[in-house]
C-alpha positions in Angstrom: 16.7 -7.4 4.0 16.5 -9.9 6.8 20.2 -9.6 7.4 20.1 -5.9 8.1 19.6 -4.2 11.5 18.1 -0.8 12.2 21.7 0.5 12.7 22.5 -0.6 9.1 19.6 1.5 7.7 20.6 4.4 9.9 24.2 4.2 8.6 22.9 4.9 5.0 20.7 7.7 6.2 17.4 6.0 5.3 14.4 8.4 5.7 10.9 7.5 4.7 7.5 9.1 4.9 4.0 8.2 3.8 1.2 9.8 1.8 -2.0 7.9 2.7 -5.1 8.3 0.5 -8.4 7.0 2.0 -11.8 7.3 0.3 -14.6 8.6 2.5 -17.9 6.8 2.8 -20.3 9.5 1.5 -23.4 9.3 -0.6 -22.3 11.9 -3.1 -19.1 12.9 -4.8 -17.1 15.9 -3.6 -18.0 18.6 -6.0 -21.1 17.4 -7.7 -24.3 15.5 -6.8 -23.4 12.2 -8.6 -23.8 9.1 -6.4 -20.9 7.1 -5.1 -21.4 3.6 -6.2 -19.4 0.4 -6.5 -17.0 0.2 -9.4 -18.4 -1.3 -12.7 -17.0 -2.6 -15.9 -20.0 -1.1 -17.8 -19.8 2.2 -19.6 -22.2 4.1 -21.9 -19.9 6.3 -23.9 -16.2 7.2 -24.5 -14.5 10.6 -24.7 -11.1 11.0 -26.4 -8.8 13.8 -25.4 -5.2 14.9 -25.8 -3.2 16.7 -23.1 -1.1 19.7 -24.1 1.3 21.7 -21.9 0.6 25.4 -21.4 2.8 28.2 -20.0 2.4 29.2 -16.4 1.9 32.8 -15.3 5.7 33.0 -15.0 6.2 31.9 -18.6 7.4 28.4 -17.7 6.5 24.9 -18.6 6.1 22.2 -15.9 8.6 19.4 -16.4 5.9 16.7 -15.9 3.7 18.4 -18.5 6.5 18.4 -21.0 7.3 14.7 -20.2 3.6 13.7 -20.8 3.5 15.8 -24.0 6.5 13.8 -25.3 4.5 10.6 -24.9 1.9 11.7 -27.5 -0.7 9.8 -25.6 -4.4 9.6 -26.6 -6.5 9.6 -23.4 -9.8 7.7 -23.7 -12.4 8.0 -20.9 -15.1 5.3 -20.5 -18.0 7.0 -18.8 -21.1 5.5 -17.1 -24.1 7.9 -16.9 -25.1 6.5 -13.5 -21.9 7.9 -11.8 -20.8 10.8 -14.0 -21.9 14.2 -15.0 -20.6 17.2 -17.0 -18.6 18.4 -14.0 -16.2 15.5 -14.1 -15.6 16.1 -17.8 -14.7 19.7 -17.0 -17.7 21.1 -18.9 -19.5 22.5 -15.9 -18.3 24.5 -12.9 -18.1 22.7 -9.6 -21.0 22.5 -7.1 -20.4 23.5 -3.5 -18.1 21.3 -1.4 -19.9 18.2 0.0 -20.6 19.0 3.6 -20.8 15.3 4.7 -17.3 14.7 3.3 -16.0 17.8 5.1 -17.4 16.7 8.5 -15.7 13.2 8.1 -12.4 14.7 7.0 -12.5 17.2 9.9 -13.1 14.2 12.3 -10.0 12.4 11.0 -8.0 15.6 11.2 -8.9 15.8 14.9 -8.0 12.2 15.5 -4.6 12.9 14.1 -4.1 15.7 16.6 -3.7 18.3 13.8 -4.1 22.0 14.2 -7.3 22.9 12.4 -7.5 25.6 9.8 -10.1 28.4 10.3 -11.1 28.7 6.7 -11.2 26.2 3.8 -9.6 27.4 0.6 -10.0 25.2 -2.5 -6.9 24.9 -4.6 -6.1 23.2 -8.0 -3.4 20.6 -8.0 -2.1 19.7 -11.5 -2.6 16.1 -12.6 -0.9 15.8 -15.9 -1.2 12.1 -16.7 -4.8 12.4 -17.9 -6.2 10.6 -14.8 -8.4 13.8 -14.2 -9.9 15.1 -17.4 -9.6 18.8 -16.2 -5.8 18.4 -15.8 -6.1 19.3 -12.2 -7.6 18.0 -8.9 -9.5 20.2 -6.5 -8.1 19.9 -3.1 -7.9 21.7 0.3 -5.9 21.5 3.5 -7.8 21.0 6.7 -5.1 20.6 9.3 -1.4 20.7 9.9 1.3 19.8 12.4 -0.4 16.7 13.9 1.1 13.5 15.3 0.5 9.8 16.2 2.3 7.7 18.8 4.7 5.1 17.6 6.7 3.0 20.1 8.6 5.5 22.3 8.2 8.5 20.0 5.8 10.5 17.9 5.5 10.5 14.1 4.6 13.9 12.8 1.7 14.5 10.4 2.6 17.4 8.1 -0.9 18.0 6.8 -4.3 16.4 6.0 -6.2 17.4 2.9 -9.6 16.7 1.5 -9.7 16.2 -2.3 -11.4 14.3 -5.1 -10.2 11.0 -6.4 -8.9 10.4 -9.9 -10.0 7.9 -12.6 -9.2 4.2 -12.6 -6.7 3.2 -15.2 -7.9 0.4 -17.4 -4.8 0.1 -19.7 -1.8 1.9 -20.9 -0.3 0.5 -24.1 1.7 2.4 -26.6 0.2 5.8 -27.3 -3.2 4.9 -25.8 -4.2 5.2 -22.2 -7.8 4.2 -21.1 -9.5 5.4 -17.9 -12.8 4.5 -16.3 -14.5 7.4 -14.5 -16.6 5.7 -11.8 -13.9 6.5 -9.2 -13.5 10.1 -10.4 -14.7 12.7 -7.9 -15.1 10.4 -4.8 -14.1 12.3 -1.7 -10.9 11.2 -0.1 -8.4 12.4 2.5 -4.7 12.6 1.9 -2.5 12.6 5.0 1.2 13.2 4.8 3.6 12.1 7.4 7.0 13.6 8.2 10.0 11.5 6.9 10.7 10.1 10.3 10.7 6.3 9.7 14.2 4.9 9.5 13.7 1.2 8.7 11.5 -0.5 6.2 9.4 -2.2 8.9 8.8 1.1 10.7 7.2 2.5 7.5 4.8 -0.5 7.4 4.0 -0.2 11.1 3.1 3.5 10.8 1.0 2.8 7.6 -1.0 0.2 9.6 -1.6 2.6 12.5 -2.9 5.2 10.1 -5.0 2.7 8.3 -6.8 1.7 11.5 -7.0 5.2 12.8 -9.0 6.3 9.7 -11.1 3.2 10.0 -11.9 3.9 13.6 -14.2 6.7 12.4 -16.4 4.1 10.8 -16.9 6.5 7.9 -14.4 5.4 5.3 -14.8 3.1 2.3 -13.4 -0.4 2.3 -12.3 -2.8 -0.4 -9.8 -2.8 -3.2 -8.6 0.7 -4.2 -10.4 2.5 -1.3 -7.1 3.1 0.4 -3.7 3.6 -1.2 -0.2 4.5 0.0 2.5 6.5 -1.6 5.9 5.9 0.0 8.7 8.5 0.0 12.2 7.2 0.3 15.6 8.9 0.4 19.2 8.1 1.7 22.0 10.3 2.6 23.4 11.9 -0.6 20.2 11.1 -2.5 16.9 12.8 -2.8 13.2 12.1 -2.4 11.8 9.4 -4.6 8.0 8.7 -4.5 6.8 5.1 -4.9 3.2 5.5 -6.1 0.1 3.4 -5.5 1.2 0.8 -3.0 -2.1 -1.2 -2.6 -1.0 -3.5 0.2 0.9 -2.6 3.4 2.8 -5.9 3.6 4.6 -4.9 0.3 6.0 -1.7 1.9 9.1 -3.1 3.7 10.6 -4.7 0.6 9.8 -1.7 -1.6 11.5 0.7 0.9 14.5 -1.6 1.2 15.0 -2.0 -2.5 14.6 1.7 -3.2 17.1 2.6 -0.6 19.7 0.3 -2.1 18.8 1.4 -5.6 19.7 4.9 -4.5 23.0 3.7 -3.0 23.8 2.0 -6.4 23.0 5.2 -8.3 25.3 7.2 -5.9 28.0 4.6 -6.5 27.6 5.1 -10.3 27.9 8.8 -9.8 31.2 8.2 -7.9 32.5 5.9 -10.6 31.8 8.4 -13.4 33.5 11.2 -11.4 36.5 8.9 -10.9 36.6 8.5 -14.7 36.7 12.3 -15.0 33.2 12.6 -16.6 31.3 15.7 -15.5 28.2 17.5 -16.6 30.3 19.9 -18.7 32.5 17.1 -20.2 29.7 14.6 -20.9 29.7 13.5 -24.5 27.3 11.4 -26.5 26.3 10.7 -30.1 23.6 9.0 -32.1 23.3 7.3 -35.5 20.7 5.5 -37.6 22.1 1.9 -38.0 19.1 0.3 -39.7 21.2 -0.6 -42.8 24.0 -2.0 -40.6 21.7 -4.5 -39.0 19.8 -5.7 -42.1 19.4 -9.4 -41.8 20.2 -9.6 -38.0 19.1 -12.7 -36.2 18.5 -11.0 -32.9 14.7 -11.6 -32.5 13.6 -8.2 -31.2 15.5 -6.2 -33.7 14.6 -8.6 -36.5 10.9 -8.3 -35.7 11.3 -4.5 -35.7 12.8 -4.5 -39.1 10.1 -6.8 -40.3 7.5 -4.2 -39.3 9.4 -1.5 -41.2 10.8 0.2 -38.0 14.1 1.9 -37.7 17.1 1.1 -35.5 19.2 3.7 -33.8 22.4 3.7 -31.7 23.5 6.0 -28.9 27.1 6.2 -27.9 27.8 7.2 -24.3 31.5 8.3 -24.1 33.4 6.7 -21.2 30.3 4.8 -19.9 31.6 1.3 -20.6 30.1 -1.1 -18.1 28.0 1.5 -16.3 24.7 0.0 -17.7 25.6 -3.4 -16.3 25.7 -2.1 -12.7 23.2 -3.8 -10.4 20.5 -1.5 -9.0 17.7 -3.7 -7.7 17.3 -7.5 -7.3 17.4 -8.9 -10.9 17.9 -5.4 -12.4 20.8 -3.3 -13.7 21.2 0.4 -14.7 20.2 -0.5 -18.2 16.7 -1.1 -16.8 16.6 2.6 -15.8 17.2 3.5 -19.4 14.8 1.0 -20.7 12.1 2.4 -18.4 12.5 5.9 -19.8 12.2 4.5 -23.3 9.1 2.5 -22.4 7.3 5.3 -20.6 8.2 8.4 -22.6 8.9 7.0 -26.1 6.0 4.5 -25.6 8.2 1.6 -26.8 6.7 -0.8 -24.4 7.4 -4.1 -26.1 10.3 -5.5 -24.1 13.2 -5.8 -24.5 13.2 -2.3 -26.1 17.0 -1.7 -25.9 20.2 -3.6 -26.2 23.6 -2.4 -25.0 27.3 -3.3 -25.1 27.2 -5.3 -21.9 24.8 -7.8 -23.6 27.3 -9.1 -26.0 26.7 -12.8 -26.5 23.0 -12.5 -25.6 21.9 -10.0 -28.3 23.6 -9.2 -31.6 26.4 -11.4 -32.9 30.1 -10.5 -32.3 30.3 -9.6 -35.9 27.3 -7.3 -35.7 28.7 -5.6 -32.6 31.9 -4.9 -34.5 30.0 -3.4 -37.4 27.9 -1.3 -34.9 31.1 -0.1 -33.1 32.7 1.0 -36.4 29.5 2.6 -37.7 29.1 4.8 -34.6 32.9 5.4 -34.1 32.9 4.1 -30.5 36.0 3.6 -28.5 36.9 0.9 -26.0 35.7 2.9 -23.0 32.4 3.8 -24.6 28.9 2.2 -24.1 26.6 1.7 -27.1 22.8 1.5 -26.6 20.7 0.2 -29.4 17.0 1.0 -29.7 14.3 0.4 -32.3 10.9 2.0 -33.2 9.1 4.2 -35.7 10.7 7.5 -36.7 9.1 9.7 -34.1 9.3 7.3 -31.2 12.9 6.5 -32.1 13.8 10.2 -32.0 12.2 10.5 -28.6 13.9 7.3 -27.3 17.4 8.4 -28.4 16.9 11.7 -26.6 15.7 10.0 -23.4 18.6 7.6 -23.4 21.0 10.5 -23.4 19.0 12.4 -20.8 19.0 9.4 -18.4 22.7 8.8 -18.9 23.5 12.4 -18.2 21.3 12.3 -15.1 23.5 9.5 -13.8 26.2 12.2 -13.1 23.9 13.7 -10.6 23.1 10.5 -8.7 19.5 10.1 -7.7 16.7 11.7 -9.8 13.6 13.3 -8.4 11.1 10.7 -9.7 7.7 9.1 -9.2 8.1 5.4 -9.5 5.7 2.5 -9.8 5.6 -0.3 -7.2 5.9 -3.7 -8.7 4.6 -7.0 -7.2 8.1 -8.4 -6.6 9.1 -5.5 -4.3 11.1 -3.6 -6.9 10.0 -0.4 -8.7 10.0 1.1 -12.1 10.0 4.7 -13.5 6.6 6.3 -13.8 7.3 10.0 -14.3 9.4 12.9 -13.0 8.2 14.6 -9.9 6.0 17.7 -10.6 7.4 21.1 -10.1 6.9 23.2 -6.9 4.2 25.3 -8.5 1.7 22.6 -9.3 -0.9 24.1 -6.8 -2.7 27.4 -7.3 -6.0 28.9 -6.1 -9.3 27.8 -7.5 -11.3 30.7 -8.8 -14.6 28.8 -9.0 -15.3 28.3 -5.3 -15.2 30.8 -2.4 -13.5 30.2 1.0 -15.6 28.4 3.6 -15.3 29.3 7.3 -15.1 26.5 9.8 -17.0 27.8 12.8 -16.6 26.8 16.5 -20.1 25.2 16.6 -19.1 22.8 13.8 -15.8 21.9 15.5 -17.4 21.4 18.9 -20.1 19.1 17.4 -17.6 16.9 15.6 -15.1 16.9 18.6 -17.9 15.8 21.0 -18.6 12.7 19.0 -15.0 11.6 18.2 -14.4 7.9 18.4 -11.7 6.6 20.7 -8.2 6.5 19.2 -6.9 3.0 18.7 -3.9 3.5 21.0 -6.2 4.8 23.8 -8.5 1.9 23.4 -5.6 -0.6 23.6 -4.4 1.1 26.8 -7.8 0.7 28.3 -8.0 -3.0 27.4 -4.6 -3.5 29.0 -5.8 -1.8 32.2 -8.5 -4.5 32.3 -5.9 -7.3 32.2 -5.9 -8.1 28.5 -2.3 -8.8 27.4 -0.7 -6.2 25.2 -0.8 -7.9 21.8 -4.4 -9.0 22.0 -5.3 -5.5 23.4 -3.6 -3.9 20.4 -5.3 -6.2 17.9 -8.7 -5.7 19.4 -8.2 -2.0 19.3 -7.7 -1.9 15.6 -10.4 -4.3 14.4 -14.2 -4.3 14.3 -14.1 -7.0 17.0 -13.3 -4.1 19.4 -16.9 -2.8 19.1 -18.2 -6.3 19.8 -15.8 -6.6 22.8 -17.2 -3.3 24.2 -20.8 -4.7 24.0 -19.7 -8.0 25.6 -18.0 -6.3 28.5 -21.1 -4.1 29.1 -23.8 -6.7 28.6 -22.3 -10.0 30.0 -20.8 -11.1 33.3 -17.6 -12.6 31.8 -14.2 -11.1 32.3 -12.6 -8.9 29.6 -9.6 -11.2 29.4 -11.7 -14.3 28.6 -14.0 -12.3 26.2 -11.0 -10.9 24.3 -9.5 -14.3 23.8 -12.8 -15.8 22.8 -13.6 -13.1 20.2 -10.1 -12.9 18.7 -9.1 -16.6 18.8 -12.1 -18.9 19.1 -14.6 -16.9 17.1 -12.1 -16.2 14.3 -11.3 -20.0 14.2 -15.0 -20.8 13.8 -15.4 -18.3 11.0 -12.4 -19.7 9.1 -13.8 -23.3 9.5 -17.2 -22.0 8.3 -18.8 -23.5 11.4 -21.1 -20.4 11.8 -22.3 -19.2 8.4 -25.2 -17.3 9.9 -23.2 -15.5 12.5 -24.2 -12.0 13.6 -23.2 -9.8 16.5 -26.5 -10.2 18.5 -26.1 -14.0 18.4 -22.6 -13.7 19.8 -23.8 -11.5 22.7 -26.8 -13.7 23.4 -24.5 -16.8 23.5 -22.1 -15.1 25.9 -25.0 -13.9 28.1 -26.3 -17.5 28.3 -22.9 -18.8 29.1 -22.4 -16.4 32.0 -26.0 -16.9 33.3 -25.5 -20.7 33.5 -22.0 -20.3 34.9 -20.6 -22.5 32.1 -17.0 -22.3 30.8 -16.4 -20.0 27.8 -16.2 -23.0 25.5 -20.0 -23.3 26.0 -20.5 -20.1 24.0 -18.7 -21.7 21.0 -20.9 -24.8 21.3 -24.1 -22.6 21.5 -23.0 -20.5 18.5 -22.3 -23.6 16.4 -25.9 -24.7 17.0 -27.6 -21.4 16.6 -25.6 -20.0 13.7 -24.6 -23.2 12.0 -26.7 -25.5 9.8 -29.1 -26.4 12.7 -30.1 -22.8 13.5 -31.8 -23.6 16.7 -32.7 -21.1 19.4 -30.3 -20.1 22.2 -32.5 -22.0 24.8 -32.5 -25.2 22.7 -28.7 -25.0 22.1 -28.0 -24.6 25.8 -30.5 -27.1 27.0 -29.0 -29.7 29.3 -25.5 -28.1 29.3 -23.7 -28.3 32.6 -20.3 -27.9 34.2 -18.3 -31.1 34.4 -17.2 -31.9 37.9 -13.5 -31.5 38.7 -13.2 -35.1 39.9 -14.4 -36.4 36.6 -11.9 -34.2 34.7 -9.1 -35.4 36.9 -10.0 -39.0 36.2 -10.1 -38.3 32.5 -6.6 -36.6 32.7 -5.1 -39.6 34.6 -6.6 -42.0 32.0 -5.1 -40.2 29.0 -1.7 -39.6 30.7 -1.4 -43.2 31.7 -1.1 -44.2 28.1 1.6 -41.6 27.3 5.3 -41.3 27.9 5.1 -37.7 29.3 8.9 -37.3 29.5 9.3 -38.0 25.8 7.0 -35.2 24.6 7.6 -31.5 24.5 5.7 -29.7 27.2 3.3 -27.7 25.1 2.6 -30.6 22.7 1.8 -32.9 25.7 -0.5 -30.3 27.3 -2.4 -29.6 24.0 -2.8 -33.3 23.2 -4.0 -34.3 26.6 -6.5 -31.4 26.8 -7.9 -32.4 23.4 -8.2 -36.0 24.2 -10.0 -35.4 27.6 -12.4 -32.9 25.9 -13.5 -35.7 23.5 -14.5 -37.8 26.6 -17.3 -35.4 27.6 -20.5 -34.3 25.9 -20.7 -31.0 27.9 -18.3 -28.1 27.1 -15.1 -28.3 29.2 -12.9 -25.4 30.2 -9.6 -25.6 28.3 -7.9 -23.4 31.0 -9.1 -25.7 33.8 -8.0 -28.8 31.9 -4.5 -27.3 31.3 -4.2 -26.7 35.0 -5.2 -30.3 35.8 -2.8 -31.7 33.2 0.0 -29.7 34.7 -0.9 -30.7 38.2 -0.9 -34.4 37.2 2.4 -34.2 35.4 4.1 -32.3 38.2 2.9 -34.8 40.7 4.5 -37.5 38.6 7.7 -35.6 37.5 8.3 -32.0 38.6 10.8 -31.4 35.7 8.5 -32.2 32.9 6.5 -29.1 32.4 6.0 -25.5 33.5 2.5 -25.0 34.7 0.2 -22.5 33.0 -1.0 -19.5 35.0 
């Protein structure tokens, strides 16, 4: 990824968009009166359910519903009576929409420059993996056609919706999936961007902007699982693939990069199959039970399966020789795409779950491959895929192998894929159909009146990019201004600018650099905002260098915990003549010309500081060091400003 430029990504037609899910900090859930609490491992009861597909009003089945039905999953919900009621279990109609959540969501909608809707209409969005017991999520759209600034352009916000969160997955093994319901029903906003990012790092940049924009409201939940990103990726000739549940923004660039080139690989496979003359109409495959052929095999996975009384099947893909060995992602080949389908849909999740012709020498013996080839009547240009499982799972697996091989003729599949810690991804499910949303008949429309809009708009927090521009206008350099605008330190900076006599530039550097350093070193375990402001006030009142504030805080918020007055007692400004003497003394013992400029300055400043009991200005010392060196050798160092 590091070797590619933005032009390289544009040449493959990379397009990416985001779906950001952010929980809101409300007291109650969205459609009931259950409290929102921290997640817990405790539960009081379990409910077992099975999901079954039903025909739509048009007499059709949703593809995702059929896929989930093929898995034959048993869904077990672990419920805690402190955070759940009969609404979440789909045994009671919903309560009215949580008005606190609606206000927060409208505020975020306005911050995103969206056009507000005039009336809230609740819809049902199908959730067919069991993560919502009702099989659907109640959701609504609050705004459309918004934007955020990014570099020299705008990134479009397609829509923002308010909806209820799903359950937390505990485990998914074989035919059993377990969920915990403490997260179920928590209000969250889902905001969807246009696919206007064209490099992997642009996607992460925009995700970070949106993260801090939602946090700027001060009304969203923090911590693991409170915010999640889904990343949509496509390349020219491919189609949209959704990478679900990316929990950390730093993972996004590698995920986008690997998915883009996975799609390029799939398009190359399609081209190769077309070159071989294989089309959707001419595609051929066959399958056989070869359990008896492999009796006594030494290949461990197959031998273990036979030992458990399982069956072994073989699928012949006519003309596919070598296709399954095509690289798709780092450390992965197309066979992994097939294996994923078998793992997810046939629930054969003990890996490896397949073997194929390209594995000769690392799976079955040469003699066994010859027997398999003869038993299934395979030719030299054919690929053989071996799979094992019980009778029902094996039947499903064989069908999925054929389906995935046939899909290779179309190139990239519309899929939802799971993000993996190494930056690659794996199959999760096919994308839902276009008709997954339909009106909810339990809740009436809700008008959004002008009074409500005006009340929320009048109290909107400053957008991060506006705050950064304001800091820059005060003289704060661009990068610190940006960082201060998107962290909670920005609020502290606002207080410090208002309540102290120190300059914004000095305050921003102190809060972002010095204070964070003291926190990391655990020098101020009892630190709080009022103590910081008081220390800065005292520093300004006594006309001391900003370093005095650090010394005061270390005494007032460290182990000593003395008062501000005691901490500052006796502190004074060190006279310049004494500082100059200290600088000359340190430099006299150094070969200035032999040291890099920055290293020389830092070392000399540090050594002189140690000579004095009172706080010394690092900026003033740097100036004096530069002055002394320039007087001795004008070519040694560039002075600081």
